[in-house]
C-alpha beads as a LAMMPS data file, in Angstrom:
LAMMPS data file: protein, C-alpha beads

166 atoms
165 bonds

1 atom types
1 bond types

-500.0 500.0 xlo xhi
-500.0 500.0 ylo yhi
-500.0 500.0 zlo zhi

Masses

1 110.0

Atoms # bond

1 1 1 379.543 58.933 224.567
2 1 1 378.389 55.501 224.049
3 1 1 381.999 54.282 223.609
4 1 1 382.856 55.892 226.957
5 1 1 379.916 54.151 228.636
6 1 1 380.808 50.781 227.101
7 1 1 384.388 51.252 228.312
8 1 1 383.142 51.833 231.877
9 1 1 380.936 48.769 231.726
10 1 1 383.793 46.672 230.410
11 1 1 385.917 48.102 233.361
12 1 1 383.209 46.809 235.765
13 1 1 383.249 43.461 234.143
14 1 1 386.987 43.102 234.232
15 1 1 386.880 44.114 237.940
16 1 1 384.314 41.485 238.604
17 1 1 386.312 38.829 236.918
18 1 1 389.455 39.841 238.809
19 1 1 387.734 39.652 242.097
20 1 1 386.185 36.409 241.257
21 1 1 389.589 35.029 240.068
22 1 1 391.435 36.085 243.157
23 1 1 388.788 34.225 245.320
24 1 1 389.158 31.050 243.387
25 1 1 392.986 31.020 243.025
26 1 1 394.945 28.074 244.354
27 1 1 396.558 28.150 247.764
28 1 1 400.012 29.945 247.971
29 1 1 403.262 28.136 247.056
30 1 1 405.900 27.551 249.789
31 1 1 407.869 30.483 248.131
32 1 1 404.979 32.935 248.555
33 1 1 404.387 31.664 252.145
34 1 1 408.020 32.214 253.031
35 1 1 407.829 35.759 251.436
36 1 1 404.981 36.521 253.740
37 1 1 406.774 35.347 256.838
38 1 1 409.787 37.537 255.913
39 1 1 407.491 40.554 255.319
40 1 1 405.479 40.165 258.590
41 1 1 406.596 43.453 260.238
42 1 1 405.947 45.407 256.999
43 1 1 402.738 43.541 256.570
44 1 1 401.597 44.550 260.076
45 1 1 402.471 48.092 259.532
46 1 1 400.760 48.149 256.125
47 1 1 397.654 46.723 257.624
48 1 1 397.496 49.552 260.362
49 1 1 397.962 52.085 257.369
50 1 1 395.002 50.443 255.474
51 1 1 392.951 50.287 258.572
52 1 1 393.406 54.059 259.019
53 1 1 392.561 54.688 255.199
54 1 1 389.517 52.628 255.534
55 1 1 388.281 54.302 258.606
56 1 1 388.628 57.673 256.909
57 1 1 386.783 56.531 253.716
58 1 1 384.163 54.822 255.708
59 1 1 383.673 57.871 257.819
60 1 1 381.772 59.566 254.866
61 1 1 379.330 56.844 254.475
62 1 1 378.108 54.771 251.331
63 1 1 376.046 57.434 249.794
64 1 1 378.877 59.840 249.546
65 1 1 380.869 57.546 247.177
66 1 1 377.834 56.328 245.231
67 1 1 378.743 58.354 241.912
68 1 1 381.903 56.344 241.747
69 1 1 379.873 53.051 241.530
70 1 1 377.794 54.534 238.805
71 1 1 380.730 56.386 237.006
72 1 1 378.591 59.466 236.767
73 1 1 378.358 62.390 236.536
74 1 1 382.016 62.761 235.588
75 1 1 382.586 66.156 237.466
76 1 1 381.517 64.420 240.713
77 1 1 383.532 61.493 239.964
78 1 1 386.697 63.725 239.596
79 1 1 386.010 65.296 242.905
80 1 1 385.399 61.962 244.707
81 1 1 388.541 60.339 242.983
82 1 1 390.509 63.486 244.160
83 1 1 389.254 62.888 247.826
84 1 1 390.228 59.136 247.606
85 1 1 393.671 60.226 246.029
86 1 1 394.345 62.372 249.162
87 1 1 393.618 59.425 251.368
88 1 1 395.851 57.214 249.288
89 1 1 398.728 59.812 249.194
90 1 1 398.560 60.023 252.985
91 1 1 398.665 56.246 253.182
92 1 1 401.876 56.233 250.902
93 1 1 403.479 58.822 253.135
94 1 1 402.688 56.648 256.235
95 1 1 404.184 53.668 254.453
96 1 1 407.423 55.586 253.538
97 1 1 407.630 56.946 256.989
98 1 1 408.354 53.548 258.340
99 1 1 411.461 53.184 256.221
100 1 1 412.035 52.295 252.546
101 1 1 411.680 48.875 251.185
102 1 1 414.307 48.347 248.450
103 1 1 413.754 44.627 247.963
104 1 1 411.192 41.825 247.975
105 1 1 407.408 41.824 248.070
106 1 1 407.073 45.064 250.227
107 1 1 409.104 46.927 247.759
108 1 1 406.902 45.567 244.853
109 1 1 403.746 46.519 246.698
110 1 1 404.820 50.017 247.214
111 1 1 405.895 50.370 243.629
112 1 1 402.508 49.120 242.472
113 1 1 400.791 51.497 244.888
114 1 1 402.770 54.294 243.312
115 1 1 401.574 53.362 239.878
116 1 1 397.940 52.935 241.064
117 1 1 398.070 56.428 242.247
118 1 1 399.381 57.591 238.927
119 1 1 396.481 55.817 237.259
120 1 1 394.058 57.504 239.504
121 1 1 395.482 60.819 238.580
122 1 1 394.943 60.078 234.965
123 1 1 391.252 59.205 235.595
124 1 1 390.732 62.390 237.403
125 1 1 392.266 64.419 234.592
126 1 1 389.843 62.622 232.117
127 1 1 386.804 63.071 234.305
128 1 1 387.829 66.905 234.953
129 1 1 387.832 67.421 231.135
130 1 1 384.608 65.555 230.744
131 1 1 386.242 63.144 228.237
132 1 1 384.102 60.127 228.626
133 1 1 386.308 57.975 226.218
134 1 1 389.566 58.771 227.912
135 1 1 387.808 58.221 231.311
136 1 1 386.444 54.890 230.321
137 1 1 389.941 53.791 228.957
138 1 1 391.699 55.246 232.088
139 1 1 389.102 53.625 234.467
140 1 1 389.885 50.089 233.101
141 1 1 393.645 50.730 233.619
142 1 1 393.045 52.078 237.116
143 1 1 390.822 49.055 238.138
144 1 1 393.739 46.819 236.815
145 1 1 396.251 48.792 238.853
146 1 1 394.095 48.653 242.032
147 1 1 393.584 44.937 241.683
148 1 1 397.528 44.472 241.131
149 1 1 398.188 46.647 244.265
150 1 1 395.831 44.707 246.359
151 1 1 397.362 41.325 245.384
152 1 1 400.883 42.751 246.022
153 1 1 399.879 43.966 249.422
154 1 1 398.321 40.606 250.117
155 1 1 401.423 38.740 249.000
156 1 1 403.682 41.098 251.080
157 1 1 401.778 40.103 254.224
158 1 1 399.286 42.913 254.654
159 1 1 395.952 42.106 256.188
160 1 1 392.717 41.650 254.278
161 1 1 391.564 45.248 255.196
162 1 1 393.954 46.445 252.507
163 1 1 391.754 44.899 249.905
164 1 1 388.999 47.261 250.991
165 1 1 391.041 50.379 251.607
166 1 1 392.950 50.181 248.414

Bonds

1 1 1 2
2 1 2 3
3 1 3 4
4 1 4 5
5 1 5 6
6 1 6 7
7 1 7 8
8 1 8 9
9 1 9 10
10 1 10 11
11 1 11 12
12 1 12 13
13 1 13 14
14 1 14 15
15 1 15 16
16 1 16 17
17 1 17 18
18 1 18 19
19 1 19 20
20 1 20 21
21 1 21 22
22 1 22 23
23 1 23 24
24 1 24 25
25 1 25 26
26 1 26 27
27 1 27 28
28 1 28 29
29 1 29 30
30 1 30 31
31 1 31 32
32 1 32 33
33 1 33 34
34 1 34 35
35 1 35 36
36 1 36 37
37 1 37 38
38 1 38 39
39 1 39 40
40 1 40 41
41 1 41 42
42 1 42 43
43 1 43 44
44 1 44 45
45 1 45 46
46 1 46 47
47 1 47 48
48 1 48 49
49 1 49 50
50 1 50 51
51 1 51 52
52 1 52 53
53 1 53 54
54 1 54 55
55 1 55 56
56 1 56 57
57 1 57 58
58 1 58 59
59 1 59 60
60 1 60 61
61 1 61 62
62 1 62 63
63 1 63 64
64 1 64 65
65 1 65 66
66 1 66 67
67 1 67 68
68 1 68 69
69 1 69 70
70 1 70 71
71 1 71 72
72 1 72 73
73 1 73 74
74 1 74 75
75 1 75 76
76 1 76 77
77 1 77 78
78 1 78 79
79 1 79 80
80 1 80 81
81 1 81 82
82 1 82 83
83 1 83 84
84 1 84 85
85 1 85 86
86 1 86 87
87 1 87 88
88 1 88 89
89 1 89 90
90 1 90 91
91 1 91 92
92 1 92 93
93 1 93 94
94 1 94 95
95 1 95 96
96 1 96 97
97 1 97 98
98 1 98 99
99 1 99 100
100 1 100 101
101 1 101 102
102 1 102 103
103 1 103 104
104 1 104 105
105 1 105 106
106 1 106 107
107 1 107 108
108 1 108 109
109 1 109 110
110 1 110 111
111 1 111 112
112 1 112 113
113 1 113 114
114 1 114 115
115 1 115 116
116 1 116 117
117 1 117 118
118 1 118 119
119 1 119 120
120 1 120 121
121 1 121 122
122 1 122 123
123 1 123 124
124 1 124 125
125 1 125 126
126 1 126 127
127 1 127 128
128 1 128 129
129 1 129 130
130 1 130 131
131 1 131 132
132 1 132 133
133 1 133 134
134 1 134 135
135 1 135 136
136 1 136 137
137 1 137 138
138 1 138 139
139 1 139 140
140 1 140 141
141 1 141 142
142 1 142 143
143 1 143 144
144 1 144 145
145 1 145 146
146 1 146 147
147 1 147 148
148 1 148 149
149 1 149 150
150 1 150 151
151 1 151 152
152 1 152 153
153 1 153 154
154 1 154 155
155 1 155 156
156 1 156 157
157 1 157 158
158 1 158 159
159 1 159 160
160 1 160 161
161 1 161 162
162 1 162 163
163 1 163 164
164 1 164 165
165 1 165 166
């Protein structure tokens, strides 16, 4: 039990460091800026999808999601992660409905989004089983996948709302 709690705490520390690192990073290179210009239509569409997801998540209120912040109890975490997974799966369907992206930053963003959803599914399974150690390890992987997805969406031209919705 202590190992699982320690891993959950480590996951929180990693997330904090990633967010701080993102805030302190250098300005984009010309290549990244050019990619954003080319991805503008996709970025606008992704921003609308993220806004829809954020509206749905926000409609429940902060208190509803509080057990995710505390990572306890695992049974409740599993239910809440499942609710978020449904929101994200709907968001992925909306992204795909606007046409496939086979190259560039948008394609990478969607690929990382799919991997993030797989990481969320793994965390849900561990939480359902009540396996604190597997949950802690999976939670760290999930947090890293979320951060990578947020970064990819930003690089593909999506708006800041995607950092909140994803």
